[in-house]
TORVO-292132 format. One line per 8 residues: number of its first residue (from 1); for each residue x, y, z of C-alpha. Coordinates in steps of 0.5 Angstrom, whole numbers, always signed. Layout:
NUM> X/Y/Z ~ ...
***
This chain:
1> +162/+220/+142 ~ +168/+224/+144 ~ +174/+221/+148 ~ +176/+223/+155 ~ +182/+227/+155 ~ +187/+226/+160 ~ +185/+227/+167 ~ +186/+235/+169
9> +188/+238/+175 ~ +195/+237/+179 ~ +199/+231/+176 ~ +201/+226/+181 ~ +208/+225/+182 ~ +210/+218/+180 ~ +214/+216/+185 ~ +214/+208/+186
17> +213/+205/+192 ~ +218/+199/+193 ~ +215/+192/+194 ~ +213/+191/+201 ~ +218/+189/+207 ~ +219/+181/+207 ~ +214/+178/+211 ~ +209/+184/+210
25> +204/+180/+206 ~ +205/+174/+211 ~ +204/+178/+217 ~ +198/+181/+213 ~ +195/+174/+212 ~ +196/+172/+219 ~ +192/+179/+221 ~ +187/+177/+217
33> +186/+170/+219 ~ +186/+172/+226 ~ +180/+178/+225 ~ +176/+172/+221 ~ +177/+168/+227 ~ +174/+173/+232 ~ +169/+175/+227 ~ +166/+168/+226
41> +167/+167/+234 ~ +162/+173/+235 ~ +157/+170/+230 ~ +158/+163/+234 ~ +161/+159/+228 ~ +166/+156/+233 ~ +172/+155/+228 ~ +178/+152/+229
49> +183/+156/+233 ~ +187/+161/+229 ~ +193/+157/+229 ~ +190/+151/+226 ~ +185/+155/+221 ~ +187/+158/+214 ~ +184/+164/+211 ~ +180/+159/+206
57> +178/+155/+211 ~ +175/+161/+215 ~ +172/+163/+209 ~ +169/+157/+207 ~ +166/+156/+214 ~ +163/+163/+213 ~ +160/+162/+206 ~ +157/+155/+209
65> +154/+158/+215 ~ +153/+166/+214 ~ +152/+167/+206 ~ +149/+174/+208 ~ +150/+179/+213 ~ +146/+178/+219 ~ +143/+185/+219 ~ +139/+185/+225
73> +145/+182/+229 ~ +150/+187/+226 ~ +145/+193/+228 ~ +144/+190/+235 ~ +151/+188/+237 ~ +156/+193/+236 ~ +162/+188/+238 ~ +160/+184/+232
81> +160/+190/+228 ~ +167/+192/+230 ~ +170/+185/+229 ~ +167/+186/+222 ~ +170/+193/+221 ~ +177/+190/+223 ~ +176/+184/+219 ~ +175/+188/+213
89> +181/+193/+214 ~ +185/+187/+215 ~ +183/+184/+208 ~ +184/+191/+205 ~ +191/+191/+207 ~ +193/+184/+205 ~ +190/+185/+198 ~ +193/+192/+198
97> +200/+189/+199 ~ +199/+183/+194 ~ +197/+188/+189 ~ +203/+193/+191 ~ +208/+187/+190 ~ +205/+185/+183 ~ +206/+192/+181 ~ +213/+193/+183
105> +215/+186/+180 ~ +212/+189/+173 ~ +215/+195/+174 ~ +222/+192/+175 ~ +221/+188/+169 ~ +226/+190/+163 ~ +220/+190/+158 ~ +213/+191/+158
113> +209/+185/+159 ~ +204/+184/+152 ~ +199/+179/+150 ~ +198/+176/+156 ~ +196/+177/+164 ~ +200/+183/+167 ~ +204/+179/+171 ~ +212/+177/+170
121> +211/+171/+175 ~ +207/+167/+170 ~ +200/+165/+169 ~ +198/+163/+176 ~ +201/+170/+180 ~ +197/+174/+184 ~ +197/+180/+178 ~ +194/+174/+173
129> +189/+173/+178 ~ +187/+180/+178 ~ +187/+181/+171 ~ +183/+174/+169 ~ +177/+175/+174 ~ +174/+180/+170 ~ +173/+175/+164 ~ +166/+175/+164
137> +165/+183/+163 ~ +166/+181/+155 ~ +161/+176/+155 ~ +156/+181/+159 ~ +158/+188/+156 ~ +158/+190/+149 ~ +163/+195/+148 ~ +162/+197/+141
145> +161/+204/+141 ~ +164/+205/+148 ~ +169/+210/+149 ~ +170/+212/+156 ~ +171/+207/+162 ~ +171/+209/+169 ~ +173/+205/+175 ~ +172/+207/+182
153> +178/+204/+187 ~ +183/+202/+181 ~ +189/+201/+187 ~ +196/+200/+185 ~ +195/+195/+180 ~ +189/+197/+175 ~ +188/+190/+172 ~ +181/+191/+170
161> +183/+197/+166 ~ +189/+194/+163 ~ +184/+188/+161 ~ +179/+192/+158 ~ +184/+196/+154 ~ +187/+189/+152 ~ +181/+187/+149 ~ +177/+193/+147
169> +177/+199/+143 ~ +176/+204/+149 ~ +179/+210/+148 ~ +180/+212/+155 ~ +180/+208/+162 ~ +180/+213/+168 ~ +182/+209/+175 ~ +180/+213/+181
177> +183/+212/+188 ~ +183/+216/+194 ~ +190/+213/+196 ~ +195/+218/+192 ~ +200/+212/+193 ~ +196/+207/+189 ~ +195/+213/+184 ~ +202/+214/+183
185> +204/+207/+182 ~ +198/+206/+177 ~ +201/+212/+173 ~ +208/+209/+173 ~ +205/+202/+171 ~ +201/+205/+165 ~ +207/+209/+163 ~ +212/+203/+164
193> +207/+198/+160 ~ +206/+204/+154 ~ +198/+204/+156 ~ +197/+212/+154 ~ +190/+211/+154 ~ +190/+209/+162 ~ +190/+215/+167 ~ +189/+215/+174
201> +187/+220/+179 ~ +186/+221/+186 ~ +179/+222/+187 ~ +173/+220/+192 ~ +168/+216/+188 ~ +162/+219/+192 ~ +163/+226/+189 ~ +166/+224/+182
209> +162/+226/+176 ~ +161/+220/+172 ~ +157/+224/+166 ~ +162/+222/+161 ~ +163/+215/+162 ~ +160/+210/+158 ~ +161/+204/+163 ~ +163/+205/+170
217> +166/+199/+174 ~ +166/+199/+182 ~ +171/+195/+185 ~ +169/+190/+191 ~ +174/+194/+196 ~ +171/+201/+195 ~ +168/+204/+202 ~ +162/+207/+202
225> +159/+203/+196 ~ +152/+205/+197 ~ +154/+213/+197 ~ +158/+211/+191 ~ +153/+208/+187 ~ +148/+213/+189 ~ +153/+218/+186 ~ +154/+214/+180
233> +146/+213/+179 ~ +145/+221/+179 ~ +150/+223/+174 ~ +151/+218/+169 ~ +146/+218/+163 ~ +140/+213/+163 ~ +142/+207/+159 ~ +149/+207/+162
241> +152/+200/+164 ~ +155/+200/+171 ~ +159/+194/+174 ~ +159/+192/+181 ~ +164/+188/+184 ~ +160/+185/+190 ~ +162/+180/+196 ~ +160/+173/+194
249> +157/+169/+199 ~ +161/+169/+206 ~ +165/+175/+202 ~ +161/+180/+206 ~ +166/+179/+212 ~ +172/+182/+207 ~ +168/+187/+204 ~ +162/+192/+204
257> +156/+189/+200 ~ +153/+195/+195 ~ +147/+191/+193 ~ +144/+191/+200 ~ +141/+198/+199 ~ +142/+199/+191 ~ +139/+206/+189 ~ +133/+204/+185
265> +135/+208/+179 ~ +140/+202/+178 ~ +137/+196/+176 ~ +140/+189/+176 ~ +141/+185/+169 ~ +145/+179/+171 ~ +150/+176/+175 ~ +157/+173/+174
273> +160/+167/+177 ~ +163/+168/+184 ~ +171/+168/+185 ~ +173/+163/+191 ~ +180/+167/+191 ~ +177/+174/+192 ~ +170/+171/+195 ~ +167/+176/+190
281> +163/+177/+184 ~ +160/+182/+179 ~ +153/+184/+179 ~ +151/+188/+172 ~ +147/+194/+173 ~ +144/+199/+168 ~ +142/+206/+170 ~ +134/+206/+168
***
């Protein structure tokens, strides 16, 4: 099996974003809390006022009362759909700022972090959480003989790919993201950590050709998941495993479910444990 070459096309200028301004992550968390409150209020859950509620409290309420999206209400109530969209956007910004902060800390470290989670702040930091949430991949996927992993939605902190490279003999890991700034940071981070097998490319998962991939991973916050998965199904070889990070119960408020309208060429073979921090889980698929 031929290993992937570094991505072709125009190189991304590896200008590294600095850490977010002080308070930006806190402000994003406050916006997410307010958005969650608004969405749950429209659903009729009547949670506590935003000032007295936390993200965790609101997500726990959502998981208990609305584990799955009420598709009929979302179709019939545009105001509820709009609230849901604001909620997902706020969550995406919150996660992006945390990833940016963790990546900036790594890039500021005097030496690459090795033999452990890629977070100089210690094993409980956000970067370590990103790194560790994919541990079940190695229980479900046999990486023997696999050469190329493609991740859709790698973000500025491609912890999933870093973990795969640390644990396997994969020859090339390619991260795709539509945000050039995220790709620039991921590229700089790969160089800083000495990960020559890790590449990042500005690309849309709905149009990428996955024919050379031995494993495809679709991140939880990827937009238009149904279209991305249809493109994966159309271009990968039969028998190729596909891992979908999808919302856990209640997590549909934060991210688009990809399993709701799964391409029939992709068959579910298993399910991973739910993360209470990220409100997501792995669905293990195979292209039939």
